[in-house]
N, C-alpha and C positions, 0 to 999 in steps of 0.2 A: 342581372340583378333584379330582385323583386321586393318591393316595399310591402310589408305585411300590415303594419299599423303604426300610428303616431299618437302619442299621448302628450297633452299640453296641460301644464299647471300654472295658473296666474300669468298666462302669456296673452298680452293685449286684452281683448274682450272675452277670452276663454278662461274661466275660473278652473274648470276641471273638464277636459274634453278628450275623448278617445275616439279615433276614427279608424275603422278596419278597411283595408283595401284588398282587391282581388286581382286575378289575372285579367287581361283585356282592358277595355276602356272603363275607367272610373270617372263618373260625372259628379262633381260637387256643385249642387244646384241650390241657389238661394238668392234672396234679394241683396241689393247693395247694402254694406254695413253689417252683414251677418258674420264676417270673419272668414270668408272662403279663402281669400288670397293670403291671409295670415297663416293658414295651415301650411301652405307650401313655402312661404317665407321662412317659417320655423324649420321646415325640412332642410332647406338650404343652409341655414345657420348651423344646425346640429351636425350635418354630414360634411359640409364643405366650407364652413366659416364665411358664408356669403354675408355681406353687409345688409342690414335691414333697409327698407325703402326710405326711411328718414335719417339714415346714417348713424342712428344712436341706439345702442342696445339697451341703455337705461330706460328709454321711452317704451320699450317692448314689455316691460314688467307692468302687470296690472296695477291700477291705482289701489292703494291700501295694502299692497303686498310688498315685501322686501326683496323676494327672489322669485324667479320663474324657472321652470324645468321643462325641457323638451326631451322626450324619449322616443327613439325610432327603432323599430324591429324590422330586420330585412334579411333576405337570403342572398348571399354573395354568389358570384359566378362559379365558386367551388362547391355550390349546393349545401353549404353549411349556414346555420342561422347565427345572426349576430345582433347585438344591441349597441347603439350609440346614445349616450346621454349627455346633454349640455345644460349646465346651470348658469343662469344669468343673474347678476346683482350679487352684492356681498363679495364672497370669494368665488368668482366665476371659474368654472373648470369644465373639461370635456373628458369623457372616458369611453373607450371602445372595448367591448368584451364579447366573449362567446355566450351562447344561450345558457350554457351551464355555469356561467359566472366567472370563468377564467378571464382575467384582465389582460388585454393585448397591449394597450397603450393609454397613457394619460397626458401625453404631450400633443398639443394641438396640431403642429405641422406633421407629426408622425401619424396621427389619426387620419388626417386628410389624405396623406399618401397611401396608407393602408386601404382606406375606403375606395380610393381611386383605382387601386389594383383589383379589389374585390368587385368593383363596378365595371372593370374592363375599359376604363377611360384611357385613351392613348395620348401620349405627350406629357410634358412636364406641367403645363398650365391647367391643372385640374379644375381650379375654381373658375377660370375664364370659360372653359369648355362647358361646365355645368350651367353657368349663368347665361351664356350667350348662344349655346348650342342645344343642350339637353332640355333646358327650360326656356320658356318665353313668358316673361312676367307681364302683369297688367300694364297697359299703355307703353310697353317697351318692345312689342313684337317687331315693329318696323324701325324703332329708334336706331338700332345698331347700323342699319343700312343708310340712314339719313345723316350719319355723323359727318364731320369734316373729313376731307381726304386723308389728312395726316392721322386723325384719330382712328379712322377705319384701318389704315395701313398698320398702325401700332397694334391694334386689337387682333386683327387676323394673322399678323405675323407671329404674335404670341400663341394663338390657337393652333396654327399649323407648325409651330416650332421652327419657323423660318426666320425669326428675329435674330437668331444666331448668325445668319449670313449678313444681315444688316450690321450687327454689332462687330463681326469680324471685318467687314468692309470698312467700317469707321476706324477700328483699331489699326488696320493696315494702312489706312490713309494717314493716321497720326504717325505710324512708323516711317512711312515715306517722307513725311515732313521732317521727322527727326533725323533720318539718314541724310537728307539734303542739307540740313543745318550742320551736321557733323562733317560732311564732305567739304562744305564751304569753310568751316572752321579750320579743318586740317590743311586745306589748300592755302588759306591765309597764313597759317603758321609756317608752311613750307616757304612761302614767298618772303616772310620776315627773316627766316633762318638763312636763306640764300643771300640776302642783303648783308646780314651780319657776317657771314663767311667771307664775303668779298673784302671786308674791312681788315681781315687777318692776313692778307697777302704779304709775302717777304719776311715774315716773322721767323721762319726757320733759318734763313741766312744770317739774320741778326744774332740768333742764338749761337751759331757756330763761331762767329767773330768774338763774342763775349767769352766763350769757353777758352779760346786761345789766349786772350788777354789774362784771364784768371790763372791759366797754367804758368805764364811768364812771371806774374806777380808772386805766385806761390813759391817758385824757385828762388827768387830774390829774397823773399821772407825767410826761407829755410836757411840761407847763408848767414843772414843777420842773427838768427836765433842761435846758430852754432857758435858764432863769435861771442854772443852774450853769455852763452853757457860757460865758455872758457874764462871770461871775466868774473863770472859768479863763483867759479871754483877757486880762483885766486883770492877773491874777496873773502870767501869762507875761511881760507887758510890764515889770512891776516887777522881776521876777527877771532879765530880760535887762540892765536898767540897772545893777543891783547887780553882776552878773557882769562887765560891761564895766569898771566902776570898780575892782573887785578885780583884774581882769587888768592894768590900767594900774599899779596900786600894786605888784603882784607883779613887773611888768616893770621898774619903777623900782628895786626892791630888787635885781633880777638885774643891772641895768646898773651899779649902784654897786659890786657885788661884782666885776664884770669890770674896773672901773676900778682897783680895788685890786690885782687879779692882774696887770694890765699894768704898773703901777708897780713891782711886785716883780720882774717879768721883765726890765725895763730895767736895774735895779740889778744883777741877776745877770749880764747880758750885759757890763756895764762891768767886773765882776770877771774874767770869762772872757777878755776882751781883754787885761787886765793880765798874767794867767798865761801867755797865748800868747806875749807878747813875751819873757818870762823864758825859756820853753822854747826859743825860736829861738836865743837866746844860747848855751845849753848845747849844742845840736846843732852849732853852728859850731865849738865848742871840741873835741868828741869825734869829729868826722867822720873825721880821719886814722886814729885808732886803730880805728875801726869798719871802714875799708877794709882795713887790714892783717889784721885778724881774719878777714875774709871770704876773703882770698887764701890764708892758711894753711889754712883749713878746706877749701878746694877741693883743695889739694895732698894733704892727709890722705885725702880721699875717693878721689882717683885711685890713691894708693899702696895703700889698703885693697882696692880692686878688683883690683889686680895680685896682691896676696897671696892673695885668694880663687881666682884663676885658677891660680896656682902650686900651691895645696893640691889642687885638682881634678886637676891633671896628676900630682902625687905619688901620689894615690889610684889613678889609672889605671895608673901604673907598677907599683904593688904587685899589682894585679889580674893584669897580664900575667905577672909573676914566679910567682904562684900557679898560673896555667894551665900554664906550662912544666913545673912540678914534677909536676902531675897527669898530664900527657901522658907524661912519662918513666916514671911508675909503671905506667900503662896499657900502654905498649909492652913493658915488662919482663914483665908478667903474660900478655899475649897470646903472646909468644914462647915462654913455658913451656908454655902450652896447645897450641900448634902442634906442639911436639915430642912431647907425650903422644899426640895424635891420630894422627899419622903412624905411631907405633909400634903403636897398637891396630889400625889398618887391616891391617897385615901379619899380625898374629895371627889376625884374623877370616877372611882369605882362605885361610889354611891349613886352618881348621876346615871351611869350605865345600867344599873339594876332597875331604876325607875323607867328608863327608855324601853327596856326589854318587856316590862309589864304592858306598856302602851302598845307595843308592836304585836304582842300575842292577841290582844283584843281586836286590832285592825285586821289581822289574818282571818279571824273567825267571820267577821262581817264580809270580807272579800269573797270567801268561799261560798257564802250564802247567795250573794248577788250574782256570782258567776254561774251558778246552777240555774237561776232564773233566766239569765241572758241566753244560755244554750237553748232553752226551751223556746224562747221568743224567736230566735234565729231559725229554728226548725220550722216554726209556724210560717215565718216570713218567706222562707224558701219554697214551701209548698204553695203558698198563695201566688208567688211570683211565677212559678211554673204554669199555674192555671191561667194567670193573666197573659203570659206569653202566647199560649195557645189561642186565647180569645182575641189578642191583638192581631195575630196572623190571620185569623178568620175575619176580623173586622177590616183589615187592610184589603183582603181579597174581596170582601163584600162591597167596599167602596169602589174598588177598581172595576168590579163587575157592573155596578150601578152606572158609573161614568161611561164605561164601554157601551152598555146598553143604550144609554142616552145618545151617544155619538152615532152609534149604528142606526138608531131610529131616524136621526136627522138625515143620514145618507139614504136610507130606504125611502124616505118621502120624496127623493129626487127621481125615483125609478120611473114614475109615470111621465115626468117631463122628458126624461131621456128617451123613453120609447116613442113618445110623440115626435121628438126631434129626429129620431132615426127614420121614422116614416116620411117626414118632410124632406130629409136629405135623399132618400131613395127616389122620391118623386122628382126632385131637382136633377138627380143623376140621370134619370130616364129622359128628362127634357134635354140635358146637355148631350147625351149620347145620340138622341134623334137629331139635334142640331149639328152634331159632328158629321153625320151622314149628309145632311143638307149642305154644309159648308164644303165638304169634299167634292160634291157634285159641282158646286159653284167654282171651286178651284180648277176642276177639269174644264169647265166652260171657259175660264180665264185662259188656260193653257191653249185650248182650241182657238180662241180668238187671237192670241199671240201668234200661233202657227199660221192662221189665215192671213194675218197682217203681214208676216214675213214673206209668205208665198206671193201675196199681191205686190209687196214692195220689190221682190225679185222680178216679177213680171213687168212692173213699171220701169225698172232699171234696164231690163232687156229691150223694152219698147223704145226707150230713149236712145239706147245704143243702135238699134236697128234704124231708128229715124235718122240718126247721124250718118249711118252708112248709106242709106237709100234716099238721102235728101235730094239727089239729082235724078232719081228714078232709074239709075243704072244698077243692074244686078251685079253684085261683086264677083260672082262666080263666072257668069257668061259675058260680063262686060258689055251689056246692051240694055235698051229700055225694057223695064219690067211691065208687062201687060197687066199682071194681077194688081199692081199698085195703081195703075191708071183706072182700072175698073172699080177699086175700093176707094171711092170718094176722093179721087184725085190725089193720090200719093200721101204727102206729109199730113194732110188734113185727117187722114185715117188714124195716124198715130196719136195726134192731139186729142181726138175724140175718145179714143180708147183709153189714153192715160187719164183724161178727165173723169171718165166713168169709173176707172179703178180707184182713183183718188177719193171719189165720193164714197165708194164702198169702204175704203180704209178709214175714212172719217167716221162712218157709221159704226165700224168695229171699235174704233178708239173710244167713241162715246159709250158703247156697251162695256168696254174694258174699264173705263173710269168708274163705272158702277161697282166693279170688282176690285178696286185698287187696295182696299184694306182687308181683303179676304184672308191673307196670311196671318195678319195680326189677330183677326177674329178667331182663326183656327187655333193659334197659339194660346190666346186668352181662354178659348173653350177647353183646350187640352189641359191648361193649367187649372181651370175650374174643376174638371173631371178628376184630376190627380188630387186636388185639395179635398173634394167631396169624398172620394174613396178613402183618403187618409182619415177624414173626420168620421166617416161611417165605421171604419175599423176601430178608431179610438172609442166611439160611443158604445159599440158592441162589447169592447173590453170593459168599459165602465159598468154596463148593465150586468155582465157576467160577474163582475166584482160585487155589485149590489146583491145579486142572488146568493153569492157565497156568504155575504154579511148577514142576510136573512136567516140562513141556516145556522150561522154562528150565534145569532141572537137567541134562537130557541135553546141552544145549549146553555147560554148565559142565564136565561130565565130559570132553567132547571136547577142550576147551581145556587142561585139566590134563594129559591124555595127550600133547598136542603138546609141552608144555613138558618133560615127562619124556623124550620121545624126543630132544629137542634138546640137553638138558644132562645127562641122567642124574640123579644126585643133585645138585640145584641148590644145596642148602645147602652141601655139600662143595666144589662148584665155587666158590661165593661166598667161602668161608673161605680157599681156596687163593689166589685172586687178591688177597684182602685182605692175606694174609701177604706176598706178593710186593711189593705196593704199599708196605706198611709198611717192608720191607727197603730198597727204593729210596728211600723218603722219608727214612729215617734217614741213609742215605749222602749223599743230597742236602743234608740239613740240616748234616751234618758238613762237607761241601765248602763250603757257603755260609758257615758259621761261620769256617772256616779262611781263606776268601777275604776275608771281612769284616775279620778280624784283620790280614791282610797289607795290605789297602786302608787300614786305619787307620794302619798303620806308614808306608806310602808317603805318605799325606796328612800325617802328622806330620813326616817328613823334608823334604817339599816346603815345608811351612810354616816349618820351622826354617831351611832354606836361604833362603827368601824373606825371613824376618825378618833373617838375617845380611846378605844383600845390601842390604836396605833400610837396615840399621844402618851398613854401609860407605858407602853413598851419603850418608847423613846426616852421617857423620864427615868424608867428603871435602868435602861442601858447607861444613861448619864450618871446615875447614882453609883453604879458599879465602877464606872470610869473615874468618878471623884474619889472613891475609896482607894482604888488602885494608885491613883496619882498621889494621895496623901501618904500612903505607905512608902511609895518610891521617894517622896520628898524627905521623909523622916530618915530613911536609910542613907540618903546622900548627905544630909545635915550631920549625922553622927560620924560618917566617914571623913567629912571635912574638918570637924572638931579634932579628931585624932591626928589628922595631917598637920593642923596648926600647931600642936604641942611640939612638933619636931623643930620649929624655928626659934624657940626660946626667946632670950633678950638680945636679938640681933642688932638693935639700934645702938646699944652700949659698945658692942664690938666695932661697929663702924666708926664711932667717935674716937676710940683708942687707936685704931690704925691710921686715922688722919693725923693725930698728934705725932706719931712716929715719923710719918712722911715729912712733916714740916721741920722736924729736928734734923733729919738727914740732909735736906736741901740747904739748911743754914751752914752745916759743916762742909758741904761740897763747894760753897762759894770761896773758901779759904784757898783752894787749890786751882782756881780758874786760870790765873796768870801762867803758872807752870804748864798747865794743859795746853794753852794757846801757843806758847813759845815752842813747845815740843812739836806740835803739829806743823807749825810754820817752817821749822828748820830741818825736820827729819828727812824729807825727800832730798833736799840739796846736799846734806851731809853724806848721803849714800852715793853721790856721783863723782867722788874724787878720782878713783881709779879709771872710771869710764872717760873722764875729761883728759887725763894724762895720755891714754891710748889714742884718743882722737887727735891730740896735739902732735904726737909722733907721726901719725899717718899723713897729716896735712903738710908737715915739714918735708917728708919724702916726696909728696906730690909736687911741691914747689921746686925741688931740685930737678925732677923729670921735666917739668914745664920749661925751665931755663934751657935745658939741652935742646928741646924741640924748637924753641925760638931761634937758637943759633943755626939750626939746620935750614929753616925757612929763609933766614937772611942770606945764606949762601946761595940758595936756588934763585932768589930775586936778582942777585948779582950776575947770574948766568945769562939772563935775557938782555936784548938790546934795550935802548932807552925808550920809554913810553912815548915821548914826543915824536920820535922818528917813525915809529909804527903808525901812529895816528895820522901823520902827514901823508905817508904812503897810502893808507886806507882812504883818505879824503880824495886824493888824486884818482884812485881807482873808481870810487863812487861817481865822480864827475863823468868819467868815460862811460860807465854803465848807464847813467841817466840819459846821455846823448844817444847812446845806442838804442835804448828802450823807447825813446821818443820817435826815432826813425821806424822802429817796429810798429808802434802804435799808429803812425801815419799810414804805413803800409797796410796794416789791418783794416783801417777805415776805407782805403781805396778798394782793397780786396772784398770787404763786406758789401760795398756799393755794387761792385761787379757781380758778386754772388746773388744779391737781391735782384739785380737786373736779369741774371740768368733764371732765377726762380720765377720771376714775373713772366718771362718769355715762355718758360715750360708750362706755367699755368695757362697762359694765353693759348698755346698749342694744344693743351689738354681740353680747354674749353672749345677750341676749334673742332677737335675730334668728336667731342660730345655733341656739338651742334650738327656736325655732318651725320652722326649716328641718328640723332633726333629727326633730321630732315629725311633720312631714308625710312625711318619708322613711320613718319607722317605720310610719306608717299605710298608706303605699303597699305596704310590704313585707308587712304583715299581710294586705292584700287579695291580694297576689301569691301568698303561701304558702297561703292558703285555697283559691285556684283550683287550685294544684298538688296540694293535699291531696285535693280533690274528684276531680280527674282520676286521681290515683294509686289512690284507693279503687275507682273504676270499673274501672280497668285491672287491679287485683289480683283483683277478682271475676271479670273475664273470663278472666284467666290461670288461675285456679282451676278455672273451668268447662271451659276448653279442655283442661287436663291430665286432668280427669276424663273428658271426652269421648273423648280419644285412648286413654286406658287402657281405658275401657269398650268402645270400638270394637274394639281389638286383642284383648282377652280374649274378646269375643263370637265373633269369627272363629275364634280358637284353640280355644274351647270346642266349636264346631261340628265342627272337624277332629278334636279329641281324642275327642269322643263317638263318631264313626264308627270311629276306631281302637279304642276300648275295646269297642265292640260286636263288632268283628271278632275281638278277642282272646278275649273271654269268652262271646260268644253271648247276652249278656243285653241287655234292652231298656232299660237304665238311661241316664241323661243326666248328662254332666259339666258342671257350672257353675263357671266361674272368675270369682269376683266381685271386681273391682278396687276397688269401693266399700268392701269390707270387708278392705282390706289384702291383696288377692290370695288370699283364702280359697278353697280348692277344696272343692266340695260334690258328692256323688254323689246324684242324685235318682232315686227309684223310686216308681211309682204306688202300690204297696202299703206299702213300708217308709218312704216319705216322704224328707225331706232328711237326709243324714248328712255331718257334717264329715269332712275327710280324716283328722284325728287319731284318729277312732273307728272307721275302717275296719279290716278284718282285714289281716294282712300281705300276703296274696296280692292283695287288692283294691288296697291302696296301691301295690304294684309295678305292677300293670296300669294303674291310673289315671296314675301318674307317667310310665310309658313312653309312654302314649298322648299325654299333654300334651307331653312332650319332643320326640316325633317331629313333632307338629303345630308346635311352636315352631321346630324345625330347618327345616321346609319353609317356614314363613312368614318367618323372619328371615334366612335364608341361602340363597345359591345355591352353597354349597360342595359340595353333592351327595355328602357323605360323613357317616357317623354312627358313633359308638362306643358300645357297650354293654358294661359290665364286670359280669359275673355277674348277668344280668337275671333268672335263676330264683331268686335269693335270696328266701327266705320264701314260695315258692310250693309248693303240694302237687303231687303227681304229675299229677293231672288238669289243673291249671292250667298246669303246665310243658308238657305235651303240647299244650294248647290254644294257649299262647303260641307254641310252636314251629311249629304248623300255620299260625297267622295272621300271624306276624311278617314272613314273606316277602311277604305281601300288603301289609302296612303299609310295608315298605321298597321297594315296587315302583318308586317314583319317585326313589329314592336311587341314584345311580350306583355308590356304593361304601359298604359297611357293614362294621363290625368288631365281632365278638362274642367277648368273652373269657369262657371258662367252663371248669369242670372236668367239666361234665355233657355227655354225648354226645347229648342230646335234639335238638340243632340240626344234627347231622352230615348228615342227608339233605338239608337245605335249603341247605347251604353249597356255593358254587362252588369254594372253596379252603380246605382243612383244613391247618392248621399245627400239628403235634404238638410239644409241648415237654415 
């Protein structure tokens, strides 16, 4: 992967910042507080959703802004170009797309995963690998190795994807516990069931005994039931005889009752026949009066109908008379309205003629003013065109004057800039001479250091020799050494020589003290050189710009002169044309106002004339309507008068018919008694024959009934006496009762035995169920014991596998890291990364022995941490880029220089590296320096 550029908008102290990156080492150089670390913090947020240093994304938005945007352009390991954009604040979102704009994803987790693939980051924990392997943030380079053992273990297990072994180990441990609990639970259930099964011993023998007892009882019960059945059959026969005898006796009573009813019915029919004969005699006497009554009633009805018809005709006559009166009133009212309307039409026509005369005069005035307005508008348009040209020239003239003024102010700075440039060139020459001087001093410092080291080695050798030869015996020949005796009596020789060499070392140390700040002086001198070169370049650009402005000013001057030649005093010319336009505009407005007023009056007169004409039309329409209505009313009135003649003197006819009806009613009263007697007896007189036939039928029925009574009496005499049958039935019922009591008692005993049998069967079923459960639980115990054994074996294998993977990985990384460390420091020490001790880092030296990371000096910790991090990045990722934030933190000058000299070698296999620093130590090794 290669990062091409990053663009920040309103992110922390970057309002609008674009940074371009290249292959190789990119150095972000700047003082503290310039936002160097913020750039790579933003890179991590956009690409891998890394938390900001203060854990709050809201704080990353620039003060005064609502949202911040981070855009990163990069080339993936597939050699295609991509863009990832992250918005913070408001509705935060992230989007990954191809360079051509094709959107690949807008889901955060999916974007991280896709970028991880494009970057070639191995493993699932992409964020952790970026944060703790590919990049080393400010003040956090060594932090990960100084964490607590548990934190280190958790982090690196995540990075190496070995946490799965820990998780599986824990899960399997829980499974073991669960299996043990289940085994104990099942064994406990087996024990309980075995105790319960013991309680059911001998229940099968009890069941067999009860079954035999039930069989004997059922045989005895069967015999009793057969005897009871015989008694029941005999009882049924006796009851049937008694019931038949009672039925005949009841039938005899019923027949005797019917005989009495028939005798009474015959007597009543004889009385009815007598009354019917009397009624027939009355009907014959009153028949003539009844007939007269009916004839008079018919006549009254006919005359009453005639009266009703005449009353209806009288009502119709009154209605016609009322209609005639209403029509006469309407005709009179319409005639009055017609006269009024005709008079109003004449008055309105006279008003319209007067209005038309006034309208003609206004039209003549309107045409005259309109011609004058057209002419003034033409003049105004011409003047406006002239003014527009002058305004454009005037605006250009003012812009040119302002620009000339501004340019002159800039041009006056030229001499100062040239003077400043010369001063900077002199300073640059001084610093470059000083650089050569300081380089020589640095060489002298290194020579002194080498001399001191050489002398210290000699002193150490002398001390060792002194110890070996303190007895004057040669270690090889094992005899007195004559050379030592000749050189100032043995040990005295070594002491003198060591003292002399120590004096020389002290002199060199004093000289070295004079050179102690030489690296800072060189760094400061180099910084000054870079700053002056940058300032010289900037001033040269400014001078070049001023010269371009001088040329531009000459062109501006020519343009100003052309305008003066064309217009003279353009301000005066502009004012004059403006005054003329204002005068024409005022006149034009006056004419328009006058024309508008006239037009309003014309419109007013036209509207009034139209209103009057419409009013006349409406009145004329109404007069025609009135005339039509009057004619229609006259026609209706004549028709109604003709219709009224047809009704004549109908009131007299009504009076006459009423007198006839009263006379007929008086005559009808004379025949009312005969009419009532006839109606009362007519129906009864017609029933004589019917009653005689009914009497004859009832007499025949009575004779038949008497014969039936005799037959029933004979049948009753054929049966035994009722008292004897009842006594026999009573005795039999007593025997049946005793027998059924015995059966009931037997059933109770049998029921008890059957219940006992059912209980024993249920107990034995429960026993079978418990034995089955016991077997199932024993099988389950065996099953879970097998699972427990396999789980324990698998858990131990998982644990060993996790340890093996971690150990293998850390051994490989330790080898890479040791090589890196030796290149940085020049020391022959070994880095050991011990996964078995929660990823403890140890620095091993043959003389100093093993030292934990926590007790190393600050410089050693940084060197070891960077060595391991670069080894991790190479091993765990094909991303081919690496980020170091302030790598020289806690390093002394010597180690800073050593790191700078060797870091390029360490990063030789990395396609793109980023170093964030305020220190110029890495400037010479960087392919791309970005000053902030």
